[in-house]
C-alpha atoms as an extended CHARMM CRD file, in Angstrom:
* protein
*
       266  EXT
         1         1  MET       CA             29.4070000000       13.5500000000      -21.0370000000  PROA      1               0.0000000000
         2         2  MET       CA             31.2250000000        9.9900000000      -20.8170000000  PROA      2               0.0000000000
         3         3  ARG       CA             30.2590000000        7.5860000000      -23.0350000000  PROA      3               0.0000000000
         4         4  LEU       CA             30.7050000000        3.9990000000      -22.1450000000  PROA      4               0.0000000000
         5         5  PRO       CA             32.2770000000        1.2890000000      -24.4990000000  PROA      5               0.0000000000
         6         6  ARG       CA             30.0190000000       -1.1290000000      -26.2840000000  PROA      6               0.0000000000
         7         7  TYR       CA             30.9650000000       -4.0890000000      -24.1030000000  PROA      7               0.0000000000
         8         8  ALA       CA             30.4630000000       -2.2340000000      -20.7450000000  PROA      8               0.0000000000
         9         9  ILE       CA             26.6320000000       -1.1920000000      -22.1740000000  PROA      9               0.0000000000
        10        10  GLY       CA             26.1190000000       -4.6930000000      -23.3500000000  PROA      10              0.0000000000
        11        11  ALA       CA             27.2480000000       -5.9150000000      -19.3360000000  PROA      11              0.0000000000
        12        12  LEU       CA             25.0960000000       -3.7500000000      -18.0530000000  PROA      12              0.0000000000
        13        13  TRP       CA             22.2700000000       -4.9170000000      -20.4130000000  PROA      13              0.0000000000
        14        14  ALA       CA             23.0120000000       -8.3760000000      -19.4170000000  PROA      14              0.0000000000
        15        15  MET       CA             22.8830000000       -7.8760000000      -15.5290000000  PROA      15              0.0000000000
        16        16  THR       CA             19.6280000000       -5.9800000000      -16.1120000000  PROA      16              0.0000000000
        17        17  GLY       CA             18.3120000000       -9.1840000000      -18.0460000000  PROA      17              0.0000000000
        18        18  VAL       CA             19.3480000000      -11.4980000000      -15.4400000000  PROA      18              0.0000000000
        19        19  VAL       CA             18.0400000000       -9.4710000000      -12.1800000000  PROA      19              0.0000000000
        20        20  PHE       CA             14.7210000000       -8.8060000000      -14.5280000000  PROA      20              0.0000000000
        21        21  VAL       CA             14.1810000000      -12.6280000000      -14.7630000000  PROA      21              0.0000000000
        22        22  LEU       CA             15.0960000000      -13.2960000000      -11.3350000000  PROA      22              0.0000000000
        23        23  LEU       CA             12.4900000000      -11.1390000000       -9.8110000000  PROA      23              0.0000000000
        24        24  TYR       CA              9.8700000000      -11.6610000000      -12.3030000000  PROA      24              0.0000000000
        25        25  SER       CA             10.4550000000      -15.2470000000      -13.5020000000  PROA      25              0.0000000000
        26        26  PRO       CA              8.3290000000      -16.7580000000      -10.5290000000  PROA      26              0.0000000000
        27        27  LEU       CA              5.3380000000      -14.7640000000      -11.3460000000  PROA      27              0.0000000000
        28        28  VAL       CA              5.1180000000      -16.6450000000      -14.3470000000  PROA      28              0.0000000000
        29        29  ILE       CA              4.8380000000      -19.7620000000      -13.1130000000  PROA      29              0.0000000000
        30        30  PRO       CA              1.1630000000      -19.4850000000      -10.9900000000  PROA      30              0.0000000000
        31        31  ILE       CA             -0.1470000000      -17.1950000000      -13.9300000000  PROA      31              0.0000000000
        32        32  VAL       CA              0.6230000000      -19.7490000000      -16.6710000000  PROA      32              0.0000000000
        33        33  SER       CA             -0.3610000000      -22.6930000000      -13.9290000000  PROA      33              0.0000000000
        34        34  SER       CA             -3.9390000000      -20.8360000000      -13.7060000000  PROA      34              0.0000000000
        35        35  PHE       CA             -4.8330000000      -22.2920000000      -17.0400000000  PROA      35              0.0000000000
        36        36  PHE       CA             -4.2860000000      -25.7030000000      -16.8620000000  PROA      36              0.0000000000
        37        37  ALA       CA             -5.6630000000      -28.2610000000      -14.3950000000  PROA      37              0.0000000000
        38        38  ILE       CA             -4.0850000000      -30.3130000000      -12.0040000000  PROA      38              0.0000000000
        39        39  ALA       CA             -4.9860000000      -33.8590000000      -11.5140000000  PROA      39              0.0000000000
        40        40  HSD       CA             -3.0440000000      -36.3180000000       -9.0860000000  PROA      40              0.0000000000
        41        41  GLY       CA             -0.5340000000      -33.7160000000       -7.9430000000  PROA      41              0.0000000000
        42        42  GLU       CA              0.4600000000      -32.9830000000      -11.8540000000  PROA      42              0.0000000000
        43        43  VAL       CA             -0.3210000000      -30.1580000000      -13.9030000000  PROA      43              0.0000000000
        44        44  GLN       CA             -2.1630000000      -31.0380000000      -17.1080000000  PROA      44              0.0000000000
        45        45  TRP       CA             -0.0480000000      -29.0940000000      -19.5810000000  PROA      45              0.0000000000
        46        46  HSD       CA             -1.8800000000      -30.4970000000      -22.8550000000  PROA      46              0.0000000000
        47        47  ASP       CA             -5.2350000000      -29.6230000000      -21.5910000000  PROA      47              0.0000000000
        48        48  PRO       CA             -5.9690000000      -25.7780000000      -21.1330000000  PROA      48              0.0000000000
        49        49  SER       CA             -8.8520000000      -24.6970000000      -18.7680000000  PROA      49              0.0000000000
        50        50  LEU       CA            -10.5630000000      -22.1790000000      -16.7140000000  PROA      50              0.0000000000
        51        51  SER       CA            -11.2320000000      -24.4990000000      -13.7790000000  PROA      51              0.0000000000
        52        52  SER       CA             -9.1030000000      -22.6270000000      -11.4370000000  PROA      52              0.0000000000
        53        53  TYR       CA            -10.9340000000      -19.1110000000      -11.9260000000  PROA      53              0.0000000000
        54        54  VAL       CA            -14.1700000000      -21.1200000000      -11.8900000000  PROA      54              0.0000000000
        55        55  ALA       CA            -13.4170000000      -22.8480000000       -8.2960000000  PROA      55              0.0000000000
        56        56  LEU       CA            -12.0750000000      -19.5550000000       -6.7420000000  PROA      56              0.0000000000
        57        57  THR       CA            -15.6530000000      -17.9650000000       -7.6960000000  PROA      57              0.0000000000
        58        58  THR       CA            -16.8440000000      -20.3950000000       -5.2600000000  PROA      58              0.0000000000
        59        59  ASN       CA            -14.0200000000      -20.1930000000       -2.5550000000  PROA      59              0.0000000000
        60        60  ALA       CA            -16.1780000000      -18.6300000000       -0.1020000000  PROA      60              0.0000000000
        61        61  GLY       CA            -13.0440000000      -18.6810000000        2.5870000000  PROA      61              0.0000000000
        62        62  ILE       CA            -10.2260000000      -16.5640000000        0.1730000000  PROA      62              0.0000000000
        63        63  LEU       CA            -13.3810000000      -14.1060000000       -0.9980000000  PROA      63              0.0000000000
        64        64  GLU       CA            -13.9690000000      -13.0740000000        2.2790000000  PROA      64              0.0000000000
        65        65  ALA       CA            -10.3940000000      -12.7210000000        3.1210000000  PROA      65              0.0000000000
        66        66  VAL       CA            -10.3100000000      -10.5830000000        0.0930000000  PROA      66              0.0000000000
        67        67  GLY       CA            -12.9870000000       -8.3760000000        1.0490000000  PROA      67              0.0000000000
        68        68  ASN       CA            -11.5680000000       -8.2520000000        4.6830000000  PROA      68              0.0000000000
        69        69  THR       CA             -8.3950000000       -7.0520000000        2.7460000000  PROA      69              0.0000000000
        70        70  LEU       CA             -9.8630000000       -4.6040000000        0.8110000000  PROA      70              0.0000000000
        71        71  ILE       CA            -11.9630000000       -3.3880000000        3.8770000000  PROA      71              0.0000000000
        72        72  VAL       CA             -8.6770000000       -2.8510000000        5.9410000000  PROA      72              0.0000000000
        73        73  GLY       CA             -6.7790000000       -1.5540000000        2.8880000000  PROA      73              0.0000000000
        74        74  PHE       CA             -9.0420000000        1.2850000000        1.8610000000  PROA      74              0.0000000000
        75        75  SER       CA             -9.9480000000        2.1540000000        5.7430000000  PROA      75              0.0000000000
        76        76  ALA       CA             -6.4370000000        2.4840000000        6.6780000000  PROA      76              0.0000000000
        77        77  SER       CA             -5.3980000000        4.4790000000        3.5940000000  PROA      77              0.0000000000
        78        78  LEU       CA             -8.3910000000        6.9090000000        4.0830000000  PROA      78              0.0000000000
        79        79  LEU       CA             -7.8510000000        7.5430000000        7.7580000000  PROA      79              0.0000000000
        80        80  SER       CA             -3.7210000000        7.8590000000        7.2510000000  PROA      80              0.0000000000
        81        81  ILE       CA             -4.4020000000       10.1650000000        4.3270000000  PROA      81              0.0000000000
        82        82  ILE       CA             -6.9100000000       12.5060000000        6.6070000000  PROA      82              0.0000000000
        83        83  CYS       CA             -4.8180000000       12.1080000000        9.8120000000  PROA      83              0.0000000000
        84        84  GLY       CA             -1.4380000000       12.9570000000        7.8020000000  PROA      84              0.0000000000
        85        85  THR       CA             -2.7320000000       15.5910000000        5.7040000000  PROA      85              0.0000000000
        86        86  LEU       CA             -3.9810000000       17.1920000000        8.9820000000  PROA      86              0.0000000000
        87        87  LEU       CA             -0.3930000000       16.4410000000       11.2350000000  PROA      87              0.0000000000
        88        88  ALA       CA              1.4810000000       17.7830000000        8.0400000000  PROA      88              0.0000000000
        89        89  ILE       CA             -0.2720000000       20.9380000000        8.2440000000  PROA      89              0.0000000000
        90        90  HSD       CA             -0.0340000000       21.6650000000       11.7500000000  PROA      90              0.0000000000
        91        91  TYR       CA              3.7650000000       20.6650000000       11.0160000000  PROA      91              0.0000000000
        92        92  CYS       CA              4.2140000000       22.9810000000        8.3260000000  PROA      92              0.0000000000
        93        93  GLY       CA              2.4960000000       25.6290000000        9.7620000000  PROA      93              0.0000000000
        94        94  GLY       CA              3.3090000000       25.7640000000       13.5120000000  PROA      94              0.0000000000
        95        95  ARG       CA              6.0160000000       26.6850000000       15.5940000000  PROA      95              0.0000000000
        96        96  SER       CA              5.4930000000       24.6400000000       18.5470000000  PROA      96              0.0000000000
        97        97  LEU       CA              8.7330000000       23.0900000000       20.2790000000  PROA      97              0.0000000000
        98        98  GLY       CA              6.4220000000       19.6910000000       20.3650000000  PROA      98              0.0000000000
        99        99  ARG       CA              6.5010000000       19.3090000000       16.6390000000  PROA      99              0.0000000000
       100       100  GLU       CA              9.5820000000       17.2790000000       16.2970000000  PROA      100             0.0000000000
       101       101  ALA       CA              8.2080000000       14.9300000000       19.1400000000  PROA      101             0.0000000000
       102       102  MET       CA              5.1100000000       14.3140000000       16.9980000000  PROA      102             0.0000000000
       103       103  GLN       CA              7.1540000000       13.5660000000       13.9840000000  PROA      103             0.0000000000
       104       104  PHE       CA              8.9640000000       11.0750000000       16.2440000000  PROA      104             0.0000000000
       105       105  ALA       CA              5.8690000000        9.4290000000       17.4490000000  PROA      105             0.0000000000
       106       106  ILE       CA              4.2800000000        9.0740000000       13.9550000000  PROA      106             0.0000000000
       107       107  TYR       CA              7.5930000000        7.5240000000       12.6150000000  PROA      107             0.0000000000
       108       108  LEU       CA              8.3190000000        5.2190000000       15.3390000000  PROA      108             0.0000000000
       109       109  PRO       CA              5.6420000000        2.6230000000       14.3080000000  PROA      109             0.0000000000
       110       110  PHE       CA              7.1090000000        2.2640000000       10.8750000000  PROA      110             0.0000000000
       111       111  LEU       CA             10.5510000000        2.0560000000       11.7660000000  PROA      111             0.0000000000
       112       112  MET       CA             10.4500000000       -0.2860000000       14.3280000000  PROA      112             0.0000000000
       113       113  PRO       CA             10.3000000000       -3.6690000000       13.5040000000  PROA      113             0.0000000000
       114       114  PRO       CA              6.8760000000       -5.0890000000       12.8820000000  PROA      114             0.0000000000
       115       115  ILE       CA              6.6510000000       -7.9660000000       15.7020000000  PROA      115             0.0000000000
       116       116  ILE       CA              7.3780000000       -4.8300000000       17.8510000000  PROA      116             0.0000000000
       117       117  THR       CA              4.7320000000       -2.8320000000       16.5470000000  PROA      117             0.0000000000
       118       118  GLY       CA              2.0780000000       -5.2120000000       16.7010000000  PROA      118             0.0000000000
       119       119  LEU       CA              3.0520000000       -6.6390000000       20.3640000000  PROA      119             0.0000000000
       120       120  SER       CA              2.5380000000       -3.1070000000       21.3060000000  PROA      120             0.0000000000
       121       121  LEU       CA             -0.6500000000       -2.6410000000       19.9100000000  PROA      121             0.0000000000
       122       122  LEU       CA             -2.2040000000       -6.2610000000       20.9830000000  PROA      122             0.0000000000
       123       123  ILE       CA             -1.0440000000       -5.0510000000       24.5680000000  PROA      123             0.0000000000
       124       124  PHE       CA             -2.4160000000       -1.6200000000       24.1430000000  PROA      124             0.0000000000
       125       125  PHE       CA             -6.1060000000       -3.4110000000       23.1890000000  PROA      125             0.0000000000
       126       126  ARG       CA             -5.5380000000       -6.1300000000       25.6190000000  PROA      126             0.0000000000
       127       127  GLU       CA             -5.2710000000       -3.7080000000       28.3420000000  PROA      127             0.0000000000
       128       128  THR       CA             -8.0600000000       -1.2950000000       27.0220000000  PROA      128             0.0000000000
       129       129  GLY       CA            -10.5230000000       -4.1600000000       26.8400000000  PROA      129             0.0000000000
       130       130  ILE       CA            -10.6410000000       -3.7280000000       23.1970000000  PROA      130             0.0000000000
       131       131  PRO       CA            -11.4960000000       -7.1420000000       21.8820000000  PROA      131             0.0000000000
       132       132  ARG       CA             -9.3910000000       -8.1190000000       18.4990000000  PROA      132             0.0000000000
       133       133  SER       CA            -11.4940000000       -7.6460000000       15.2300000000  PROA      133             0.0000000000
       134       134  LEU       CA            -11.4510000000       -6.0270000000       12.0340000000  PROA      134             0.0000000000
       135       135  MET       CA            -11.5760000000       -2.7700000000       13.3370000000  PROA      135             0.0000000000
       136       136  THR       CA             -8.4000000000       -3.1970000000       15.5980000000  PROA      136             0.0000000000
       137       137  VAL       CA             -6.7910000000       -4.4870000000       12.5200000000  PROA      137             0.0000000000
       138       138  ILE       CA             -7.8700000000       -0.9610000000       10.4790000000  PROA      138             0.0000000000
       139       139  VAL       CA             -6.2900000000        0.3800000000       13.5250000000  PROA      139             0.0000000000
       140       140  ALA       CA             -3.1360000000       -0.8500000000       13.4300000000  PROA      140             0.0000000000
       141       141  HSD       CA             -2.5800000000       -0.8070000000        9.4920000000  PROA      141             0.0000000000
       142       142  THR       CA             -3.3670000000        3.1090000000        9.9000000000  PROA      142             0.0000000000
       143       143  VAL       CA             -0.6620000000        3.3820000000       12.6010000000  PROA      143             0.0000000000
       144       144  PHE       CA              1.6620000000        1.1510000000       10.3160000000  PROA      144             0.0000000000
       145       145  VAL       CA              1.5130000000        3.2690000000        7.2550000000  PROA      145             0.0000000000
       146       146  GLN       CA              0.7380000000        6.5310000000        8.8560000000  PROA      146             0.0000000000
       147       147  ALA       CA              4.5640000000        7.6860000000        8.3190000000  PROA      147             0.0000000000
       148       148  LEU       CA              4.4550000000        7.1000000000        4.9490000000  PROA      148             0.0000000000
       149       149  THR       CA              1.5570000000        9.3180000000        4.1020000000  PROA      149             0.0000000000
       150       150  TYR       CA              2.4640000000       11.9460000000        6.5700000000  PROA      150             0.0000000000
       151       151  ARG       CA              5.9240000000       12.2550000000        5.1100000000  PROA      151             0.0000000000
       152       152  THR       CA              4.6310000000       12.3400000000        1.6980000000  PROA      152             0.0000000000
       153       153  ILE       CA              2.1550000000       15.3430000000        2.3450000000  PROA      153             0.0000000000
       154       154  VAL       CA              4.9990000000       17.0430000000        4.3920000000  PROA      154             0.0000000000
       155       155  VAL       CA              7.2120000000       17.3200000000        1.4070000000  PROA      155             0.0000000000
       156       156  ARG       CA              4.8480000000       18.2120000000       -0.6790000000  PROA      156             0.0000000000
       157       157  LEU       CA              3.5970000000       21.3290000000        1.2390000000  PROA      157             0.0000000000
       158       158  GLN       CA              7.3620000000       22.2000000000        1.9370000000  PROA      158             0.0000000000
       159       159  SER       CA              7.5960000000       22.2670000000       -1.8390000000  PROA      159             0.0000000000
       160       160  ILE       CA              4.3150000000       24.0830000000       -2.0630000000  PROA      160             0.0000000000
       161       161  GLY       CA              5.8400000000       27.2410000000       -0.0160000000  PROA      161             0.0000000000
       162       162  THR       CA              3.9670000000       29.4040000000        2.1320000000  PROA      162             0.0000000000
       163       163  GLU       CA              3.3540000000       32.5790000000       -0.7670000000  PROA      163             0.0000000000
       164       164  MET       CA             -0.1840000000       31.4680000000       -1.8170000000  PROA      164             0.0000000000
       165       165  ILE       CA             -1.2230000000       30.7080000000        1.4650000000  PROA      165             0.0000000000
       166       166  GLU       CA             -0.2530000000       33.9370000000        2.7390000000  PROA      166             0.0000000000
       167       167  ALA       CA             -1.7780000000       35.7660000000       -0.2320000000  PROA      167             0.0000000000
       168       168  SER       CA             -5.1130000000       34.0260000000        0.2200000000  PROA      168             0.0000000000
       169       169  THR       CA             -4.8390000000       35.0880000000        3.9860000000  PROA      169             0.0000000000
       170       170  ASP       CA             -4.4930000000       38.7380000000        3.0050000000  PROA      170             0.0000000000
       171       171  LEU       CA             -7.2260000000       38.6770000000        0.4400000000  PROA      171             0.0000000000
       172       172  GLY       CA             -9.9230000000       37.7680000000        3.6210000000  PROA      172             0.0000000000
       173       173  ALA       CA            -10.1340000000       33.8200000000        2.9760000000  PROA      173             0.0000000000
       174       174  SER       CA            -10.9490000000       31.7380000000        5.7040000000  PROA      174             0.0000000000
       175       175  ALA       CA             -9.0110000000       28.8650000000        6.9520000000  PROA      175             0.0000000000
       176       176  TRP       CA            -11.4570000000       26.5670000000        5.1500000000  PROA      176             0.0000000000
       177       177  GLN       CA            -11.4810000000       28.5720000000        1.9680000000  PROA      177             0.0000000000
       178       178  THR       CA             -7.6470000000       28.3200000000        2.0520000000  PROA      178             0.0000000000
       179       179  PHE       CA             -7.6010000000       24.7420000000        2.6160000000  PROA      179             0.0000000000
       180       180  SER       CA            -10.1200000000       24.1020000000        0.2440000000  PROA      180             0.0000000000
       181       181  HSD       CA             -9.3410000000       26.1320000000       -2.9040000000  PROA      181             0.0000000000
       182       182  ILE       CA             -5.3560000000       26.4010000000       -2.4530000000  PROA      182             0.0000000000
       183       183  ILE       CA             -3.9770000000       23.7690000000       -0.3730000000  PROA      183             0.0000000000
       184       184  LEU       CA             -6.2930000000       20.9130000000       -1.3540000000  PROA      184             0.0000000000
       185       185  PRO       CA             -5.9200000000       21.1190000000       -5.1180000000  PROA      185             0.0000000000
       186       186  ASN       CA             -2.1180000000       21.4940000000       -4.6980000000  PROA      186             0.0000000000
       187       187  LEU       CA             -2.3820000000       17.9650000000       -2.6330000000  PROA      187             0.0000000000
       188       188  ALA       CA             -4.7220000000       15.9100000000       -4.6840000000  PROA      188             0.0000000000
       189       189  SER       CA             -1.9190000000       13.9040000000       -6.8500000000  PROA      189             0.0000000000
       190       190  THR       CA              0.3420000000       13.8440000000       -3.5790000000  PROA      190             0.0000000000
       191       191  LEU       CA             -2.8080000000       12.7010000000       -1.5210000000  PROA      191             0.0000000000
       192       192  ILE       CA             -3.8380000000        9.9770000000       -4.2360000000  PROA      192             0.0000000000
       193       193  GLY       CA              0.0350000000        8.8770000000       -4.6970000000  PROA      193             0.0000000000
       194       194  ALA       CA              0.1330000000        8.2830000000       -0.9000000000  PROA      194             0.0000000000
       195       195  GLY       CA             -3.1310000000        6.5840000000       -0.6210000000  PROA      195             0.0000000000
       196       196  VAL       CA             -1.9560000000        3.8290000000       -3.4210000000  PROA      196             0.0000000000
       197       197  LEU       CA              1.4210000000        3.4250000000       -1.6040000000  PROA      197             0.0000000000
       198       198  SER       CA             -0.4750000000        2.9570000000        1.7700000000  PROA      198             0.0000000000
       199       199  PHE       CA             -3.0880000000        0.4630000000        0.1950000000  PROA      199             0.0000000000
       200       200  ALA       CA             -0.3610000000       -1.5050000000       -1.0700000000  PROA      200             0.0000000000
       201       201  LEU       CA              1.5800000000       -1.9030000000        2.4440000000  PROA      201             0.0000000000
       202       202  SER       CA             -1.9270000000       -2.4740000000        3.9510000000  PROA      202             0.0000000000
       203       203  PHE       CA             -2.5580000000       -5.2050000000        1.7160000000  PROA      203             0.0000000000
       204       204  ASP       CA              0.7840000000       -6.9280000000        2.1050000000  PROA      204             0.0000000000
       205       205  GLU       CA              1.2280000000       -6.6750000000        5.9920000000  PROA      205             0.0000000000
       206       206  THR       CA              1.1870000000      -10.0310000000        7.6420000000  PROA      206             0.0000000000
       207       207  MET       CA              2.9680000000       -9.8740000000       10.9540000000  PROA      207             0.0000000000
       208       208  ILE       CA              1.1460000000       -6.7670000000       12.5380000000  PROA      208             0.0000000000
       209       209  THR       CA             -2.1000000000       -8.2550000000       11.1580000000  PROA      209             0.0000000000
       210       210  LEU       CA             -1.2870000000      -11.6080000000       12.7230000000  PROA      210             0.0000000000
       211       211  LEU       CA             -1.4020000000      -10.3130000000       16.0480000000  PROA      211             0.0000000000
       212       212  VAL       CA             -3.8880000000       -7.7960000000       16.2710000000  PROA      212             0.0000000000
       213       213  THR       CA             -6.6800000000       -9.7600000000       14.1540000000  PROA      213             0.0000000000
       214       214  GLY       CA             -9.5410000000      -11.6180000000       15.7080000000  PROA      214             0.0000000000
       215       215  THR       CA            -11.6900000000      -14.1810000000       13.6600000000  PROA      215             0.0000000000
       216       216  ASP       CA            -11.7170000000      -12.3480000000       10.4060000000  PROA      216             0.0000000000
       217       217  SER       CA             -8.5140000000      -13.1660000000        8.4710000000  PROA      217             0.0000000000
       218       218  THR       CA             -7.0260000000      -11.0160000000        5.7990000000  PROA      218             0.0000000000
       219       219  LEU       CA             -5.9560000000      -12.6880000000        2.6480000000  PROA      219             0.0000000000
       220       220  PRO       CA             -2.0550000000      -12.7230000000        3.7280000000  PROA      220             0.0000000000
       221       221  ILE       CA             -3.4520000000      -14.2670000000        6.9940000000  PROA      221             0.0000000000
       222       222  ARG       CA             -5.0250000000      -16.6790000000        4.8900000000  PROA      222             0.0000000000
       223       223  LEU       CA             -2.6500000000      -17.6490000000        2.9760000000  PROA      223             0.0000000000
       224       224  TRP       CA             -0.2970000000      -18.3450000000        5.7420000000  PROA      224             0.0000000000
       225       225  ALA       CA             -2.6310000000      -20.8180000000        6.9940000000  PROA      225             0.0000000000
       226       226  MET       CA             -2.7430000000      -22.6930000000        3.7010000000  PROA      226             0.0000000000
       227       227  MET       CA              0.6050000000      -22.9910000000        3.3440000000  PROA      227             0.0000000000
       228       228  ARG       CA              1.0310000000      -25.8250000000        5.9600000000  PROA      228             0.0000000000
       229       229  LEU       CA             -1.4100000000      -27.7020000000        3.8780000000  PROA      229             0.0000000000
       230       230  GLY       CA             -0.4320000000      -26.7060000000        0.7200000000  PROA      230             0.0000000000
       231       231  PHE       CA             -2.3560000000      -24.3410000000       -1.6830000000  PROA      231             0.0000000000
       232       232  SER       CA             -5.1690000000      -25.2010000000       -3.8240000000  PROA      232             0.0000000000
       233       233  PRO       CA             -5.1770000000      -24.4990000000       -7.6380000000  PROA      233             0.0000000000
       234       234  ASP       CA             -7.5740000000      -21.5170000000       -7.2500000000  PROA      234             0.0000000000
       235       235  ILE       CA             -4.8300000000      -19.6530000000       -5.6550000000  PROA      235             0.0000000000
       236       236  ASN       CA             -2.8090000000      -19.6800000000       -8.6590000000  PROA      236             0.0000000000
       237       237  ALA       CA             -6.2540000000      -17.4720000000      -10.3910000000  PROA      237             0.0000000000
       238       238  LEU       CA             -6.0130000000      -15.2210000000       -7.8600000000  PROA      238             0.0000000000
       239       239  VAL       CA             -2.3450000000      -14.8450000000       -7.9480000000  PROA      239             0.0000000000
       240       240  ALA       CA             -3.0810000000      -13.9290000000      -11.5140000000  PROA      240             0.0000000000
       241       241  ILE       CA             -5.6970000000      -11.7570000000      -11.0490000000  PROA      241             0.0000000000
       242       242  ILE       CA             -4.2110000000       -9.6130000000       -8.4660000000  PROA      242             0.0000000000
       243       243  LEU       CA             -1.2300000000       -9.2270000000      -10.4040000000  PROA      243             0.0000000000
       244       244  ALA       CA             -3.4150000000       -8.2610000000      -13.2220000000  PROA      244             0.0000000000
       245       245  LEU       CA             -5.4550000000       -5.7060000000      -11.3710000000  PROA      245             0.0000000000
       246       246  THR       CA             -1.7500000000       -4.2420000000       -9.8420000000  PROA      246             0.0000000000
       247       247  THR       CA             -0.0130000000       -3.8920000000      -13.3710000000  PROA      247             0.0000000000
       248       248  LEU       CA             -3.2750000000       -2.0440000000      -14.3020000000  PROA      248             0.0000000000
       249       249  LEU       CA             -3.4440000000        0.3000000000      -11.2970000000  PROA      249             0.0000000000
       250       250  CYS       CA              0.0900000000        1.2190000000      -11.7410000000  PROA      250             0.0000000000
       251       251  ILE       CA             -0.5000000000        2.3890000000      -15.2950000000  PROA      251             0.0000000000
       252       252  LEU       CA             -3.3770000000        4.0040000000      -14.3250000000  PROA      252             0.0000000000
       253       253  ALA       CA             -1.6620000000        5.7770000000      -11.4990000000  PROA      253             0.0000000000
       254       254  VAL       CA              1.5620000000        6.9550000000      -13.7900000000  PROA      254             0.0000000000
       255       255  ARG       CA             -0.4860000000        8.0860000000      -16.5630000000  PROA      255             0.0000000000
       256       256  LEU       CA             -2.7340000000       10.2410000000      -14.1130000000  PROA      256             0.0000000000
       257       257  LEU       CA             -0.0950000000       11.4620000000      -11.6310000000  PROA      257             0.0000000000
       258       258  LEU       CA              2.9390000000       12.0670000000      -13.8750000000  PROA      258             0.0000000000
       259       259  PRO       CA              1.0210000000       14.7350000000      -15.8790000000  PROA      259             0.0000000000
       260       260  ALA       CA             -0.1530000000       16.2150000000      -12.8290000000  PROA      260             0.0000000000
       261       261  GLU       CA              3.3490000000       16.5940000000      -11.0390000000  PROA      261             0.0000000000
       262       262  ILE       CA              4.9530000000       17.9530000000      -14.1100000000  PROA      262             0.0000000000
       263       263  GLU       CA              2.2770000000       20.5680000000      -14.3130000000  PROA      263             0.0000000000
       264       264  SER       CA              2.6480000000       21.6190000000      -10.7970000000  PROA      264             0.0000000000
       265       265  ALA       CA              6.5230000000       21.8360000000      -11.0260000000  PROA      265             0.0000000000
       266       266  GLU       CA              6.0020000000       24.2330000000      -14.0530000000  PROA      266             0.0000000000
């Protein structure tokens, strides 16, 4: 194994530090600002306060947008996992010629620019007479994140192989018993990981949501509308809370999913 000289290692550490600062230093500003009040357009650094967090609890518009975002994210993740699992099992277990066409239809909304996907869904909802609402946003997000969950599940199914499934069938197990006792336990960690990733994509999606939403706004749409007039101080508190929860979820996901993946690999 080639050993790098000390100056090369030092340069790599310096480059890593610069990238780290450029990526994460902007996140420090709203977190720190959330603990200080703002008076006459200036941050009162000498007077720490939790007023931003208190104001956040009374901001009905932001709280409603956060609630809508969570509803859409969880619903889209759940629907994409259910549909992705069924489609992945069909792809891995079948030999029909239409499987590749099915994959193309699944990947297309994810690979196209979001504005094209959003316009296509908007035209579909308009032509079918479906009014735009939170339900149309859920459908649009499910279509968008479906490719991610489907591909994740397909890769896991292909790594499992067919030996255990064939053994279960030979021993007289029904299709449901094979799925519930063989396939599903081996897919558990993959389904959780796919759900986390799809929820993250749904939480951040703006362009598609803007085109298919009705009167109920999600958090990205609400924040985008606030950009014209400027953000209120309680938005800093919201950013700090979201970052803290996201970091906690990432740590929990790594601690729970990584051992399961290592155990299944062994």
